[in-house]
C-alpha positions in Angstrom: -11.0 7.1 14.1 -14.5 6.0 15.1 -15.2 4.5 18.4 -16.7 1.6 16.6 -13.4 0.7 15.0 -12.3 -2.5 16.9 -10.2 -5.4 16.0 -10.8 -9.1 16.7 -10.4 -12.6 15.4 -11.9 -13.5 12.1 -13.8 -16.4 13.5 -16.5 -14.1 14.8 -17.2 -12.5 11.5 -19.8 -15.0 10.4 -21.4 -18.1 11.8 -19.7 -20.0 9.1 -16.2 -19.1 10.3 -13.3 -17.9 8.2 -14.7 -19.1 4.9 -17.8 -16.9 5.3 -15.7 -13.8 4.8 -14.8 -14.8 1.3 -18.5 -15.5 0.5 -19.6 -12.1 1.9 -17.0 -10.1 0.0 -17.5 -11.6 -3.4 -15.2 -13.3 -5.9 -12.7 -10.5 -5.7 -11.3 -11.7 -2.4 -10.1 -15.1 -1.0 -8.3 -16.2 2.1 -4.7 -17.1 1.3 -4.9 -20.0 3.8 -6.9 -21.9 1.2 -3.7 -22.2 -0.9 -1.4 -22.9 2.0 -0.7 -26.1 4.0 -3.2 -27.3 6.6 -0.8 -26.6 9.5 1.0 -23.3 9.9 4.4 -23.0 11.5 5.6 -20.0 13.4 7.0 -18.3 10.3 3.7 -18.2 8.6 2.1 -16.4 11.6 4.5 -13.5 11.3 5.3 -11.0 8.6 7.2 -12.1 5.6 9.3 -9.1 4.8 9.7 -10.2 1.2 6.1 -11.2 0.3 4.1 -9.2 2.8 2.2 -12.2 4.1 0.6 -12.2 7.5 -1.9 -14.7 8.9 -5.4 -13.7 7.9 -4.2 -11.8 4.8 -7.0 -12.0 2.2 -5.5 -11.6 -1.3 -7.0 -10.8 -4.6 -8.4 -13.6 -6.6 -6.5 -14.5 -9.9 -8.1 -13.7 -13.2 -10.6 -16.2 -14.6 -9.6 -18.6 -17.4 -10.0 -17.1 -20.9 -8.8 -13.6 -19.9 -5.5 -12.1 -20.8 -3.2 -12.4 -17.8 -2.3 -9.1 -16.1 1.4 -8.0 -16.5 3.5 -8.9 -13.4 3.5 -5.9 -10.9 6.6 -3.9 -10.6 8.4 -5.5 -7.6 9.5 -2.1 -6.4 6.1 -0.4 -6.7 4.2 0.1 -3.5 0.8 -1.5 -3.6 -1.9 -3.1 -1.3 -1.9 -6.8 -1.7 -5.1 -7.5 0.2 -7.0 -7.2 3.4 -5.9 -8.4 6.8 -9.1 -10.2 7.8 -8.1 -11.1 11.3 -7.9 -7.4 12.2 -11.4 -6.5 11.1 -14.1 -5.7 13.7 -15.6 -8.8 15.2 -19.1 -7.3 15.0 -19.2 -7.6 11.2 -22.1 -9.7 10.1 -24.0 -9.2 13.3 -26.8 -6.7 14.1 -24.2 -4.6 15.8 -22.0 -4.2 12.7 -20.6 -0.7 12.6 -21.4 1.5 9.6 -17.8 2.5 9.1 -14.6 1.1 10.6 -10.9 0.7 9.8 -9.9 -1.9 7.2 -6.2 -2.9 7.4 -4.6 -3.5 4.1 -1.3 -5.4 3.7 1.4 -3.4 1.9 3.8 -5.1 -0.6 6.8 -3.7 1.3 7.8 -1.2 4.0 7.3 2.4 3.0 9.9 5.2 3.0 9.3 8.3 5.2 8.8 10.2 2.0 6.1 7.8 0.8 4.4 7.8 4.2 4.2 11.6 4.3 2.7 11.6 0.8 0.1 8.9 1.6 -1.0 10.6 4.8 -1.1 14.1 3.3 -4.3 16.3 3.1 -4.1 16.1 -0.7 -4.9 12.4 -0.6 -7.8 12.9 1.7 -9.2 15.6 -0.6 -8.7 13.3 -3.6 -10.6 10.5 -2.0 -13.4 12.9 -0.9 -13.6 14.3 -4.5 -14.0 10.7 -5.7 -17.0 10.2 -3.4 -15.3 8.7 -0.4 -15.6 11.4 2.2 -13.9 11.1 5.7 -11.7 8.2 4.5 -8.2 8.5 5.9 -5.1 6.5 5.0 -2.5 5.8 7.7 0.7 3.8 7.4 1.6 1.4 10.3 4.6 -0.8 9.6 3.5 -3.0 6.7 -0.1 -2.1 7.0 -2.2 0.6 5.3 -5.0 1.5 7.7 -8.0 2.7 5.8 -10.1 4.5 8.3 -13.8 5.5 8.3 -14.7 3.0 5.6 -16.1 -0.5 5.1 -15.6 -3.6 2.9 -18.6 -2.6 0.9 -17.1 0.8 0.1 -13.8 -0.8 -0.9 -15.6 -3.2 -3.3 -17.6 -0.2 -4.5 -14.6 1.6 -5.9 -12.5 2.8 -3.0 -9.9 0.0 -3.4 -9.4 1.0 -7.1 -9.0 4.6 -6.1 -6.5 3.8 -3.4 -4.5 1.7 -6.0 -4.5 4.7 -8.3 -3.4 7.0 -5.5 -0.4 4.7 -4.6 0.5 4.4 -8.3 0.4 8.2 -8.9 2.3 8.9 -5.7 5.0 6.5 -6.7 5.2 8.0 -10.2 5.5 11.5 -8.9 8.2 10.6 -6.4 10.3 8.8 -9.1 9.9 11.9 -11.3 11.0 14.2 -8.5 14.0 12.0 -7.8 15.0 12.0 -11.5 14.7 15.8 -11.6 16.9 16.2 -8.6 19.4 13.7 -9.9 19.6 15.6 -13.3 20.0 18.9 -11.4 22.8 17.5 -9.3 24.5 16.0 -12.4 24.4 19.4 -14.2 25.8 21.1 -11.1 28.6 18.6 -11.0 29.4 19.2 -14.7 29.7 22.9 -14.0 31.9 22.3 -11.1 34.1 20.0 -13.1 34.4 22.6 -15.9 35.3 25.3 -13.3 37.9 23.1 -11.7 39.4 22.3 -15.1 39.7 26.0 -16.0 41.3 26.9 -12.7 43.8 24.0 -13.1 44.8 25.2 -16.6 45.3 28.7 -15.4 47.4 27.5 -12.4 49.6 25.4 -14.7 50.4 28.4 -16.9 52.0 30.2 -14.1 55.8 30.2 -14.2 58.1 31.4 -11.4 61.1 32.2 -13.6 
C-alpha cells in the first residue's frame, strides 16, 4: 500500500466537518448519522454483526421518488454497504491530499475463508485492471473491504460498480461450485447405497444347511 495511505478522524476532511464529505462525494453517499439519534450509545460505536454498522459508515442514498424501488438484497449475499468515512486519510480536501489511498468499505457480513481467498486472488486484480482500474487491490479485514491504491473519485467513476459485480459473480460461482460438489456427493452416496443393497441380498441368500 502507498505510504500516503493514512487514517484519521473524519472531522479533518473538510472545513465544514462531517457533513462536507457528503457534499464532496455527491448524492450517491450520505452519512448514516443523519438518520440516527443525536446521541450515540456505546453499542452504536461498535460493529453491529447483523447490520454491519460502524460509526462513520457512509451508506448509499435511497432512490429518488418516482423511480421503481430496487428489489431487496439477498440477506446472504456478500456486498459492500458503504464507505467507512472515519478511516479515510485526514489529508483529503487539503493541498496535501494523496492521489491514491485506501478506502475502507463496510461489508454486509463476515466473509468465509473461501470468499476471502477469492476476493484477494490475482484474478480479481486482473479483472479490475482490465476494467481500467490498475493497481487496485482488495483486501478483507474483519468486516471491512480495504480498497487499496484508489480514491473516492475512482469509486464514483465506476470502480464501486465493478467491485459490486465482482462480489456478485464470486458469490454466484461459489454457490455453483457448492451445488456441483453436493450433487457429486449425492450421486456417490446413491452408488454406495446400491452396492450395499446388492451385498446385503447376496449375503442373505447364503444358507448354512
